[in-house]
MIDO-847694 format. One line per field, with one value per residue (C-alpha): residue number from 1; z, x, y; residue in one letter. Coordinates in steps of 0.001 Angstrom, whole numbers, always signed. Layout:
! residues N
pos: [NUM:...]
z: [Z:...]
x: [X:...]
y: [Y:...]
code: [a:...]
This chain:
! residues 309
pos: [1:2:3:4:5:6:7:8:9:10:11:12:13:14:15:16:17:18:19:20:21:22:23:24:25:26:27:28:29:30:31:32:33:34:35:36:37:38:39:40:41:42:43:44:45:46:47:48:49:50:51:52:53:54:55:56:57:58:59:60:61:62:63:64:65:66:67:68:69:70:71:72:73:74:75:76:77:78:79:80:81:82:83:84:85:86:87:88:89:90:91:92:93:94:95:96:97:98:99:100:101:102:103:104:105:106:107:108:109:110:111:112:113:114:115:116:117:118:119:120:121:122:123:124:125:126:127:128:129:130:131:132:133:134:135:136:137:138:139:140:141:142:143:144:145:146:147:148:149:150:151:152:153:154:155:156:157:158:159:160:161:162:163:164:165:166:167:168:169:170:171:172:173:174:175:176:177:178:179:180:181:182:183:184:185:186:187:188:189:190:191:192:193:194:195:196:197:198:199:200:201:202:203:204:205:206:207:208:209:210:211:212:213:214:215:216:217:218:219:220:221:222:223:224:225:226:227:228:229:230:231:232:233:234:235:236:237:238:239:240:241:242:243:244:245:246:247:248:249:250:251:252:253:254:255:256:257:258:259:260:261:262:263:264:265:266:267:268:269:270:271:272:273:274:275:276:277:278:279:280:281:282:283:284:285:286:287:288:289:290:291:292:293:294:295:296:297:298:299:300:301:302:303:304:305:306:307:308:309]
z: [+15111:+11251:+8609:+5899:+2077:-151:-3442:-6608:-9470:-10507:-11735:-9150:-8571:-5477:-3847:-365:+2350:+6064:+6329:+4505:+1369:-473:-2517:-5338:-7471:-9970:-7988:-9598:-10892:-12381:-10084:-11681:-9864:-9696:-11563:-14334:-12322:-11458:-8303:-6963:-4394:-1582:+924:+2895:+4961:+7234:+5252:+8396:+7937:+4900:+4439:+607:-2213:-4738:-8428:-10918:-13544:-16214:-15154:-11295:-11032:-8423:-7137:-6865:-3302:-2912:-3691:-1860:+1236:+957:+728:+3431:+5380:+4153:+1602:-787:-3787:-6202:-9825:-11762:-15859:-17801:-17033:-13321:-11621:-10341:-11836:-10574:-7354:-5738:-2210:-299:-25:+3132:+5896:+8913:+11362:+10865:+7288:+6420:+9469:+8374:+4988:+6272:+8285:+5586:+2368:+4922:+5632:+5671:+2673:+5310:+7000:+4277:+3709:+7247:+6981:+3635:+5235:+7760:+5684:+3212:+6183:+7557:+4448:+3817:+7588:+6870:+2988:+5349:+7876:+4997:+3347:+7390:+6617:+3271:+5156:+2493:+3726:+4990:+6577:+3601:+3983:+7370:+7041:+4170:+6767:+8864:+6366:+5051:+4760:+5053:+1532:+1282:-709:-1313:-2814:-594:-1390:-4965:-3882:-1706:-4191:-6578:-4737:-2609:-6003:-6900:-3121:-2593:-4925:-5667:-8606:-10944:-11609:-12889:-11053:-12289:-10685:-13880:-13980:-16516:-16146:-16204:-13013:-10000:-10926:-11813:-8201:-6629:-8332:-7444:-3823:-4159:-5513:-2592:-85:-2423:-1685:+1666:+2422:+508:+2701:+6035:+4497:+4060:+7450:+8521:+7218:+4544:+765:-940:-3932:-2225:-1385:+681:-1784:-5099:-6871:-10584:-12033:-13090:-10186:-7676:-4885:-4256:-660:+185:-2935:-195:+3178:+1848:+858:+4255:+4104:+458:+2019:+3992:+432:-1147:+1951:+858:-2458:-1737:+26:-3364:-5198:-3089:-3291:-6971:-8242:-11326:-11953:-11330:-13659:-11268:-9232:-7229:-4534:-5138:-5082:-2368:-446:-1533:-962:+2613:+3181:+5000:+7224:+8240:+11094:+11011:+14453:+14826:+17886:+19999:+19038:+17211:+14945:+11543:+8689:+8023:+11586:+11525:+8439:+10046:+13108:+10287:+8746:+11871:+13034:+9631:+10206:+13663:+11673:+10197:+13170:+14513:+17441:+16499:+14883:+14263:+11352:+13064:+10653:+10867:+11673:+9813:+12461]
x: [-249:-1521:+221:-2523:-3076:-3811:-5415:-5333:-7517:-8134:-5848:-3614:-792:+1172:+4625:+6073:+5905:+6636:+6816:+3304:+2306:+298:-2652:-3588:-6895:-9076:-12052:-15060:-16443:-13246:-13407:-11295:-9708:-9253:-5612:-7808:-6154:-8619:-8479:-7788:-8640:-6169:-5590:-2083:-1646:+1911:+4086:+4948:+957:+1103:+2131:+1398:+453:-1597:-756:-3674:-4805:-3113:-2639:-1122:+1894:+4442:+7512:+10442:+11354:+7852:+9109:+12658:+10222:+8050:+10876:+12372:+9446:+9721:+6296:+5851:+4932:+2576:+1828:-1052:-1623:-4192:-6720:-6305:-4608:-582:+1996:+5652:+6298:+8905:+10572:+13008:+16810:+18022:+15226:+16692:+19966:+21716:+20523:+23607:+24294:+20702:+21735:+24579:+21966:+19980:+22150:+23988:+20795:+21699:+19274:+17625:+16909:+14884:+13345:+12035:+10519:+8742:+7584:+6220:+4210:+2805:+1248:+161:-1372:-3154:-4329:-5730:-7450:-9044:-10331:-11677:-13917:-15416:-16154:-17811:-19515:-17475:-15640:-12116:-10490:-8286:-7096:-6052:-4351:-2303:-1163:+406:+1436:+3432:+7132:+10448:+10851:+7539:+9209:+5634:+4185:+1315:+681:-205:-2608:-4825:-4553:-6368:-9481:-9266:-10245:-12981:-15304:-14087:-16703:-19875:-20437:-21507:-18968:-17245:-14098:-10426:-7403:-5914:-3771:-5515:-8592:-12073:-13752:-13181:-8936:-8968:-10140:-8109:-4997:-5271:-5792:-2817:-654:-1689:-470:+2877:+3732:+2658:+4548:+7510:+7848:+7210:+10594:+12291:+11347:+12575:+16194:+15614:+16064:+12647:+14368:+16130:+13131:+13646:+11106:+10348:+13793:+12395:+15220:+13215:+10998:+12549:+10046:+10767:+10608:+7604:+5944:+6891:+5514:+2559:+1490:-129:-1554:-3618:-6677:-7787:-7718:-9940:-12171:-12702:-12823:-15578:-17533:-17723:-18800:-21520:-23051:-22647:-23465:-21686:-20920:-18042:-15825:-13938:-16186:-15324:-16615:-15023:-11493:-12704:-13269:-9418:-8783:-8868:-7717:-4368:-6503:-8535:-8226:-6176:-5223:-2249:+140:-3076:-4341:-5630:-4275:-4663:-2810:-308:+723:+730:+2911:+5480:+5708:+5551:+8501:+10301:+10249:+11374:+14735:+15206:+15205:+17517:+19556:+19233:+17559:+13997:+12652:+8899:+7607:+4537:+1963:-1801:-4672:-7929:-10842]
y: [+10417:+8901:+10416:+11625:+10548:+13446:+13192:+15606:+14594:+18514:+21199:+22333:+24205:+23004:+24752:+25116:+28041:+28237:+24107:+23941:+22531:+24992:+24617:+26738:+25811:+27207:+28681:+26637:+30109:+32460:+35477:+38830:+41028:+44739:+43918:+42214:+38479:+35429:+34491:+31376:+29323:+28572:+25693:+24598:+21718:+20637:+18719:+16375:+14873:+13847:+10257:+9555:+12287:+10881:+12868:+12395:+14597:+16119:+19868:+19373:+20997:+20763:+22568:+21186:+22758:+20998:+17314:+17880:+18844:+15684:+13348:+15130:+14345:+10745:+11246:+8358:+10803:+8803:+9187:+8153:+7623:+8893:+5476:+6973:+4248:+4700:+4192:+5845:+6782:+8657:+7649:+9368:+8056:+8586:+7568:+6204:+7767:+4346:+4273:+1963:+156:-1403:-1602:-3680:-6254:-6477:-7145:-10184:-11932:-15234:-17798:-19898:-16897:-14887:-18349:-18286:-14831:-15858:-18870:-16772:-14266:-16463:-18103:-14791:-14670:-17393:-16567:-13956:-15119:-17683:-15128:-12547:-16431:-16446:-13366:-14157:-17344:-19554:-22654:-21907:-25384:-25481:-22280:-22388:-26422:-24707:-21809:-24306:-26814:-23749:-24893:-22530:-20382:-22140:-25528:-27050:-23412:-23061:-19859:-20749:-23897:-20925:-18660:-20951:-21683:-18769:-16287:-18711:-18105:-14346:-12482:-13363:-16529:-14125:-12210:-15660:-13472:-14264:-12634:-11095:-7696:-6736:-8698:-7354:-5720:-5128:-6325:-2431:-2105:-4320:-3486:+406:-315:-2574:-225:+2358:-599:-1023:+2703:+2773:-118:+894:+4164:+2293:+395:+3384:+5021:+1332:+2457:-1127:-1530:-1999:-3204:-6503:-8791:-11963:-13714:-11708:-11010:-9501:-8050:-5393:-4765:-1905:-2355:-6406:-6302:-4414:-7145:-9490:-7193:-6732:-9741:-10534:-7331:-7985:-9151:-6038:-4324:-7372:-7061:-3018:-4144:-7000:-3935:-1880:-5232:-5873:-2222:-1571:-4929:-5251:-1933:-1411:+880:+3002:+5916:+8752:+7081:+3559:+6095:+6984:+4257:+2618:+6155:+4775:+2195:+3436:+4434:+1579:-370:-3428:-6292:-6013:-7951:-7481:-4452:-2027:+405:+2153:+501:+2548:+2700:-1147:-1570:+585:-2532:-5194:-2859:-2115:-5318:-6688:-4706:-5791:-9969:-8836:-7289:-10415:-9480:-10972:-13925:-13302:-10315:-8582:-8928:-8175:-10865:-10175:-10569]
code: [x:x:x:x:x:x:x:x:x:x:x:x:x:x:x:x:x:x:x:x:x:x:x:x:x:x:x:x:x:x:x:x:x:x:x:x:x:x:x:x:x:x:x:x:x:x:x:x:x:x:x:x:x:x:x:x:x:x:x:x:x:x:x:x:x:x:x:x:x:x:x:x:x:x:x:x:x:x:x:x:x:x:x:x:x:x:x:x:x:x:x:x:x:x:x:x:x:x:x:x:x:x:x:x:x:x:x:x:x:x:x:x:x:x:x:x:x:x:x:x:x:x:x:x:x:x:x:x:x:x:x:x:x:x:x:x:x:x:x:x:x:x:x:x:x:x:x:x:x:x:x:x:x:x:x:x:x:x:x:x:x:x:x:x:x:x:x:x:x:x:x:x:x:x:x:x:x:x:x:x:x:x:x:x:x:x:x:x:x:x:x:x:x:x:x:x:x:x:x:x:x:x:x:x:x:x:x:x:x:x:x:x:x:x:x:x:x:x:x:x:x:x:x:x:x:x:x:x:x:x:x:x:x:x:x:x:x:x:x:x:x:x:x:x:x:x:x:x:x:x:x:x:x:x:x:x:x:x:x:x:x:x:x:x:x:x:x:x:x:x:x:x:x:x:x:x:x:x:x:x:x:x:x:x:x:x:x:x:x:x:x:x:x:x:x:x:x:x:x:x:x:x:x:x:x:x:x:x:x]
Protein backbone atom coordinates (compact mmCIF):
# COMPACT_ATOMS: atom_id res chain seq x y z
CA UNK A 1 0.00 0.00 0.00
CA UNK A 2 1.30 3.44 -0.89
CA UNK A 3 1.90 5.71 2.08
CA UNK A 4 0.09 9.05 2.25
CA UNK A 5 1.66 12.50 1.95
CA UNK A 6 0.07 14.98 4.37
CA UNK A 7 0.51 18.74 3.95
CA UNK A 8 -0.39 21.34 6.59
CA UNK A 9 -0.39 24.90 5.26
CA UNK A 10 -2.88 26.38 7.76
CA UNK A 11 -2.95 26.69 11.55
CA UNK A 12 -3.39 23.29 13.19
CA UNK A 13 -2.68 21.42 16.40
CA UNK A 14 -1.33 17.92 15.75
CA UNK A 15 -1.37 15.27 18.46
CA UNK A 16 -1.88 11.53 18.78
CA UNK A 17 -4.44 9.19 20.31
CA UNK A 18 -5.04 5.47 19.74
CA UNK A 19 -2.28 5.23 17.12
CA UNK A 20 -3.95 7.99 15.11
CA UNK A 21 -2.75 11.42 14.08
CA UNK A 22 -5.34 13.82 15.47
CA UNK A 23 -5.70 17.16 13.66
CA UNK A 24 -7.43 20.01 15.45
CA UNK A 25 -8.05 23.01 13.20
CA UNK A 26 -9.95 26.27 13.81
CA UNK A 27 -13.31 26.29 12.06
CA UNK A 28 -13.71 28.84 9.22
CA UNK A 29 -16.35 30.58 11.36
CA UNK A 30 -15.70 30.29 15.12
CA UNK A 31 -18.62 28.59 16.90
CA UNK A 32 -18.83 29.43 20.64
CA UNK A 33 -19.85 26.59 22.94
CA UNK A 34 -22.06 26.86 26.00
CA UNK A 35 -18.91 27.13 28.10
CA UNK A 36 -17.75 30.14 26.06
CA UNK A 37 -14.99 28.24 24.23
CA UNK A 38 -14.55 27.96 20.47
CA UNK A 39 -15.16 24.69 18.68
CA UNK A 40 -12.46 23.19 16.46
CA UNK A 41 -12.67 20.81 13.52
CA UNK A 42 -11.15 17.44 14.42
CA UNK A 43 -9.89 14.81 11.98
CA UNK A 44 -7.97 11.58 12.53
CA UNK A 45 -5.60 9.67 10.22
CA UNK A 46 -3.95 6.29 10.99
CA UNK A 47 -0.25 6.90 11.64
CA UNK A 48 0.67 3.67 9.85
CA UNK A 49 -0.71 5.13 6.59
CA UNK A 50 1.58 8.21 6.59
CA UNK A 51 4.83 8.33 4.62
CA UNK A 52 5.54 12.07 4.44
CA UNK A 53 4.32 14.86 6.73
CA UNK A 54 4.95 18.45 5.56
CA UNK A 55 4.61 21.34 8.03
CA UNK A 56 4.26 24.67 6.21
CA UNK A 57 2.77 27.22 8.61
CA UNK A 58 4.11 29.08 11.64
CA UNK A 59 1.00 28.20 13.62
CA UNK A 60 1.27 24.44 13.24
CA UNK A 61 1.92 22.85 16.64
CA UNK A 62 2.98 19.20 16.92
CA UNK A 63 3.40 17.17 20.11
CA UNK A 64 6.49 15.17 21.06
CA UNK A 65 4.33 12.05 21.48
CA UNK A 66 3.16 12.35 17.88
CA UNK A 67 6.68 12.98 16.56
CA UNK A 68 7.89 9.87 18.36
CA UNK A 69 5.16 7.71 16.82
CA UNK A 70 5.68 9.16 13.35
CA UNK A 71 9.40 8.42 13.43
CA UNK A 72 8.75 4.93 14.81
CA UNK A 73 6.55 4.43 11.73
CA UNK A 74 9.43 5.68 9.51
CA UNK A 75 7.49 8.78 8.50
CA UNK A 76 9.65 11.60 7.12
CA UNK A 77 8.68 14.89 8.80
CA UNK A 78 9.52 17.97 6.71
CA UNK A 79 9.49 21.59 7.89
CA UNK A 80 9.24 24.62 5.58
CA UNK A 81 10.51 28.19 5.85
CA UNK A 82 8.68 31.50 5.34
CA UNK A 83 8.97 31.11 1.56
CA UNK A 84 7.18 27.73 1.82
CA UNK A 85 10.21 25.72 0.74
CA UNK A 86 11.34 22.62 2.68
CA UNK A 87 14.31 23.38 4.93
CA UNK A 88 14.53 20.49 7.42
CA UNK A 89 13.74 16.81 7.75
CA UNK A 90 13.36 14.34 10.63
CA UNK A 91 13.98 10.64 10.00
CA UNK A 92 13.95 7.49 12.09
CA UNK A 93 17.27 6.19 13.43
CA UNK A 94 16.01 2.61 13.62
CA UNK A 95 14.33 1.72 10.36
CA UNK A 96 15.33 -1.93 9.86
CA UNK A 97 15.59 -5.04 12.05
CA UNK A 98 19.07 -5.86 10.66
CA UNK A 99 20.28 -2.27 10.63
CA UNK A 100 23.72 -2.93 12.13
CA UNK A 101 24.42 -5.60 9.51
CA UNK A 102 23.22 -3.31 6.72
CA UNK A 103 25.31 -0.42 8.02
CA UNK A 104 28.41 -2.62 8.12
CA UNK A 105 27.98 -3.73 4.50
CA UNK A 106 27.47 -0.12 3.43
CA UNK A 107 30.52 1.14 5.29
CA UNK A 108 32.72 -1.66 3.92
CA UNK A 109 31.62 -1.20 0.29
CA UNK A 110 34.71 -0.99 -1.92
CA UNK A 111 35.60 1.99 -4.07
CA UNK A 112 35.28 -0.04 -7.32
CA UNK A 113 31.77 -1.14 -6.26
CA UNK A 114 30.72 2.44 -5.53
CA UNK A 115 32.07 3.56 -8.90
CA UNK A 116 30.11 0.82 -10.68
CA UNK A 117 26.94 1.78 -8.82
CA UNK A 118 27.45 5.44 -9.73
CA UNK A 119 27.95 4.43 -13.38
CA UNK A 120 24.56 2.69 -13.30
CA UNK A 121 22.97 5.70 -11.59
CA UNK A 122 24.26 8.26 -14.09
CA UNK A 123 23.34 6.09 -17.09
CA UNK A 124 19.80 5.64 -15.74
CA UNK A 125 19.44 9.38 -15.14
CA UNK A 126 20.60 10.33 -18.64
CA UNK A 127 18.32 7.72 -20.23
CA UNK A 128 15.36 9.24 -18.40
CA UNK A 129 16.43 12.73 -19.45
CA UNK A 130 16.49 11.48 -23.05
CA UNK A 131 12.96 10.10 -22.59
CA UNK A 132 11.84 13.49 -21.27
CA UNK A 133 13.21 15.24 -24.36
CA UNK A 134 11.55 12.62 -26.57
CA UNK A 135 8.26 13.50 -24.91
CA UNK A 136 9.01 17.15 -25.71
CA UNK A 137 9.76 16.09 -29.30
CA UNK A 138 13.26 17.47 -28.94
CA UNK A 139 16.40 15.86 -30.31
CA UNK A 140 17.61 13.31 -27.74
CA UNK A 141 20.07 11.03 -29.54
CA UNK A 142 23.09 12.75 -27.97
CA UNK A 143 21.78 11.86 -24.54
CA UNK A 144 21.27 8.22 -25.52
CA UNK A 145 24.85 8.18 -26.78
CA UNK A 146 26.12 9.69 -23.52
CA UNK A 147 24.10 7.19 -21.45
CA UNK A 148 25.75 4.28 -23.24
CA UNK A 149 29.19 5.88 -22.86
CA UNK A 150 29.19 6.32 -19.07
CA UNK A 151 32.26 4.69 -17.55
CA UNK A 152 32.91 3.45 -14.03
CA UNK A 153 32.61 6.40 -11.66
CA UNK A 154 31.53 8.57 -14.63
CA UNK A 155 35.17 9.49 -15.18
CA UNK A 156 34.30 11.42 -18.36
CA UNK A 157 31.65 13.46 -16.53
CA UNK A 158 28.86 12.43 -18.88
CA UNK A 159 26.34 13.61 -16.28
CA UNK A 160 27.47 17.24 -16.64
CA UNK A 161 27.58 17.01 -20.45
CA UNK A 162 24.05 15.64 -20.48
CA UNK A 163 22.81 18.32 -18.09
CA UNK A 164 24.18 21.14 -20.26
CA UNK A 165 22.35 19.74 -23.28
CA UNK A 166 19.17 18.78 -21.42
CA UNK A 167 18.44 22.04 -19.58
CA UNK A 168 18.61 24.06 -22.79
CA UNK A 169 15.76 22.00 -24.25
CA UNK A 170 13.46 20.78 -21.50
CA UNK A 171 11.40 24.00 -21.19
CA UNK A 172 10.01 26.33 -23.89
CA UNK A 173 12.60 28.65 -25.45
CA UNK A 174 10.79 31.82 -24.38
CA UNK A 175 11.66 31.09 -20.75
CA UNK A 176 15.40 31.22 -21.53
CA UNK A 177 15.72 28.77 -18.67
CA UNK A 178 18.92 28.16 -16.72
CA UNK A 179 19.03 25.61 -13.94
CA UNK A 180 20.10 27.53 -10.82
CA UNK A 181 19.00 26.71 -7.32
CA UNK A 182 18.16 30.32 -6.52
CA UNK A 183 17.34 31.30 -10.08
CA UNK A 184 14.02 32.59 -11.46
CA UNK A 185 10.97 30.34 -12.00
CA UNK A 186 10.49 27.51 -12.71
CA UNK A 187 13.58 26.83 -10.56
CA UNK A 188 11.32 27.33 -7.54
CA UNK A 189 9.01 24.53 -8.69
CA UNK A 190 11.91 22.20 -9.42
CA UNK A 191 13.41 22.88 -5.99
CA UNK A 192 10.13 22.08 -4.26
CA UNK A 193 9.61 18.89 -6.24
CA UNK A 194 13.19 17.75 -5.65
CA UNK A 195 12.81 18.38 -1.91
CA UNK A 196 9.81 16.06 -1.79
CA UNK A 197 11.71 13.48 -3.84
CA UNK A 198 14.75 13.75 -1.56
CA UNK A 199 12.65 13.17 1.55
CA UNK A 200 10.99 10.17 -0.06
CA UNK A 201 14.36 8.64 -0.98
CA UNK A 202 15.89 9.33 2.45
CA UNK A 203 12.89 7.69 4.12
CA UNK A 204 13.24 4.60 1.92
CA UNK A 205 16.98 4.35 2.60
CA UNK A 206 16.28 4.25 6.32
CA UNK A 207 13.61 1.59 5.76
CA UNK A 208 16.21 -0.45 3.84
CA UNK A 209 18.63 -0.24 6.79
CA UNK A 210 21.05 2.20 5.12
CA UNK A 211 22.63 5.46 6.26
CA UNK A 212 21.41 8.34 4.06
CA UNK A 213 24.62 10.23 4.94
CA UNK A 214 27.22 7.91 3.35
CA UNK A 215 27.00 8.41 -0.40
CA UNK A 216 28.46 6.44 -3.28
CA UNK A 217 29.38 9.66 -5.09
CA UNK A 218 28.24 12.78 -3.19
CA UNK A 219 30.69 13.49 -0.36
CA UNK A 220 29.96 16.98 0.95
CA UNK A 221 30.92 16.93 4.63
CA UNK A 222 28.07 19.32 5.43
CA UNK A 223 25.43 17.20 3.68
CA UNK A 224 23.55 14.70 5.87
CA UNK A 225 21.81 13.13 2.86
CA UNK A 226 24.59 12.31 0.39
CA UNK A 227 23.26 8.84 -0.42
CA UNK A 228 19.72 10.20 -0.87
CA UNK A 229 21.12 12.74 -3.33
CA UNK A 230 22.83 9.90 -5.22
CA UNK A 231 19.78 7.64 -5.42
CA UNK A 232 17.32 10.35 -6.43
CA UNK A 233 19.19 11.28 -9.61
CA UNK A 234 17.35 8.94 -12.04
CA UNK A 235 14.03 10.08 -10.52
CA UNK A 236 14.63 13.78 -11.18
CA UNK A 237 13.28 13.71 -14.78
CA UNK A 238 9.90 12.60 -13.39
CA UNK A 239 9.80 15.79 -11.31
CA UNK A 240 10.91 17.73 -14.39
CA UNK A 241 7.92 16.25 -16.24
CA UNK A 242 5.48 17.48 -13.58
CA UNK A 243 7.05 20.95 -13.63
CA UNK A 244 6.99 21.02 -17.43
CA UNK A 245 3.24 20.34 -17.35
CA UNK A 246 2.80 23.22 -14.90
CA UNK A 247 4.80 25.51 -17.19
CA UNK A 248 2.69 24.47 -20.17
CA UNK A 249 -0.49 25.24 -18.20
CA UNK A 250 0.61 28.52 -16.60
CA UNK A 251 2.99 30.07 -19.12
CA UNK A 252 5.30 32.55 -17.40
CA UNK A 253 3.08 32.93 -14.30
CA UNK A 254 5.14 30.52 -12.23
CA UNK A 255 5.15 31.83 -8.68
CA UNK A 256 4.08 29.03 -6.34
CA UNK A 257 0.31 28.71 -6.12
CA UNK A 258 -1.92 26.23 -4.23
CA UNK A 259 -2.67 24.49 -7.55
CA UNK A 260 1.04 24.05 -8.30
CA UNK A 261 1.81 22.90 -4.79
CA UNK A 262 -0.96 20.30 -5.00
CA UNK A 263 0.50 18.94 -8.24
CA UNK A 264 3.98 18.69 -6.71
CA UNK A 265 2.67 17.02 -3.55
CA UNK A 266 1.20 14.28 -5.72
CA UNK A 267 4.66 13.25 -7.00
CA UNK A 268 5.01 10.30 -4.54
CA UNK A 269 1.83 8.77 -5.97
CA UNK A 270 2.64 9.22 -9.68
CA UNK A 271 3.08 6.03 -11.69
CA UNK A 272 6.54 5.04 -12.89
CA UNK A 273 7.77 1.91 -14.65
CA UNK A 274 10.33 -0.17 -12.78
CA UNK A 275 11.49 -3.71 -13.55
CA UNK A 276 8.92 -3.84 -16.37
CA UNK A 277 5.92 -3.00 -14.17
CA UNK A 278 4.02 0.17 -13.23
CA UNK A 279 4.30 1.26 -9.64
CA UNK A 280 3.60 4.39 -7.55
CA UNK A 281 6.86 6.32 -7.21
CA UNK A 282 7.03 5.86 -3.44
CA UNK A 283 6.92 2.07 -3.87
CA UNK A 284 9.43 2.23 -6.72
CA UNK A 285 11.86 4.22 -4.57
CA UNK A 286 11.61 1.53 -1.89
CA UNK A 287 12.54 -1.11 -4.47
CA UNK A 288 15.48 1.04 -5.57
CA UNK A 289 16.90 1.40 -2.06
CA UNK A 290 16.30 -2.28 -1.24
CA UNK A 291 18.23 -3.28 -4.38
CA UNK A 292 21.07 -0.94 -3.34
CA UNK A 293 21.28 -2.67 0.04
CA UNK A 294 21.60 -6.01 -1.78
CA UNK A 295 24.42 -4.59 -3.90
CA UNK A 296 26.29 -3.55 -0.76
CA UNK A 297 25.79 -7.06 0.67
CA UNK A 298 27.02 -8.72 -2.52
CA UNK A 299 23.74 -10.52 -3.32
CA UNK A 300 22.95 -8.31 -6.34
CA UNK A 301 24.98 -6.39 -8.89
CA UNK A 302 22.44 -3.94 -10.25
CA UNK A 303 20.31 -1.18 -8.74
CA UNK A 304 16.67 -1.19 -9.82
CA UNK A 305 15.85 2.21 -11.30
CA UNK A 306 12.67 3.45 -13.03
CA UNK A 307 12.47 3.87 -16.79
CA UNK A 308 10.68 6.89 -18.17
CA UNK A 309 8.44 6.02 -21.10
